[in-house]
N, C-alpha and C positions, 0 to 999 in steps of 0.2 A: 409441805410447798415451798416455804421461804428455804428450806436445804437444800432442794433442787436447784432453785432459782440462784441461791449464794454459791453452791458450787459451780453450776453455770457461769456465773459472772467471773469467779477467780480462774476457771480455765481460760476463759475469754479476756479476761486481762494478762493473762500470763502468756498467751499466744501472741496478743496484741505487741505487750512488751517485748516479746522474743523478734517479733516482725520488724519492729520499729528499731530494735539493737542492732537487727541483721542489715537494716537499710543504712545505718549510719557507720557500720562498721567498718567499710571501704574507706570513708575517709579519716578513720584514724590513722590507718597505715599507709595514705598516700601523703609522701613528703613534699612540701611546698618549699623551693629555696628562695632565700632572699636576695634583692637585687643589687647590683652594682649602681654607682651614682649614675652611669649612663645609659642605665635602663635594662640590660643583659640579666638573667637570671643565671646566679653560681648553680652549679650541678649539686644536688642534695649533698651526693656523697665527698665532696669537698667541704661543704661548710656548714653541715649540721645545722641549718637554718641560722647560724648567726656568727660562725668563725671567720667570715673571709672579709676584706677590705682592701681598698686602694692603697697602694703606697708610693711613695715616689721613687724616680730613679734611683736615688743615692742610698736607698733602703735595700738595695739587691745589688750587687758588683759580679762581674763575670770574672773568673778566674782560670787557670789552666784545669782545673778539677772540674768545672761547673759553675752553676750559680751561687753566691754565696751569700746568705741571710745576714745582713751587716749585725743587727742586733742580738743574735743569738750564734752567730760563727757557725751556723750548719752550712754544710756544702750540698747541693743536690747535683748530681750529674748530669750533664746536659740529655743524656738516655734516659733518667729518672721518668718511670711512667706518672710520678705527681706533677711534673711540668707539662703544662699545657699552653696552647697559644692565646694570646689575650684578644677577646673579639672587639675590643676599643682601643688597642694600641698602648696601653698602660700597663705596668706590673698590678697585679692583685696577690696578696699573699693570705692563704689562710692555715691558721695555726689552732693548735688544740686548745679549745674553750675559748679562741679569740685574743687568749693570752701574747703578750709582746713575748714572753719568755717559754711560748709553747712550740712543741716539734710542730714540723710543716705537714700540714696534709695535702694541699696544694699551691702551687705557684705558677699564675698566668703572667706570661711574659709577652712583651710586644715584638713583632716582627723586627728581625734584623736586617740593617741595609747590605750587611757583607756577606 
């Protein structure tokens, strides 16, 4: 009798564990992006949850070819899909692993008045 009970308990435990695992699995795959200082959320595709930050106007210049990331010298053409509108009117730079010498993932630019 205890073998039947123990077999039933193991199956029930396994089923309960599978259901519990299934209930939490969607939360593992859902991406939650971190926020800019002003409160808007960086898209996960840009930030990988920690790669973006606000940068000063001096950190990004505009040249004939596009936006220049001064610290790396990288040029992003104005039509590059990584260039996005900044929701709060300041520059935000997303680089690989959030490193200052990392390749640009996204650049949020303020609107221009010209």
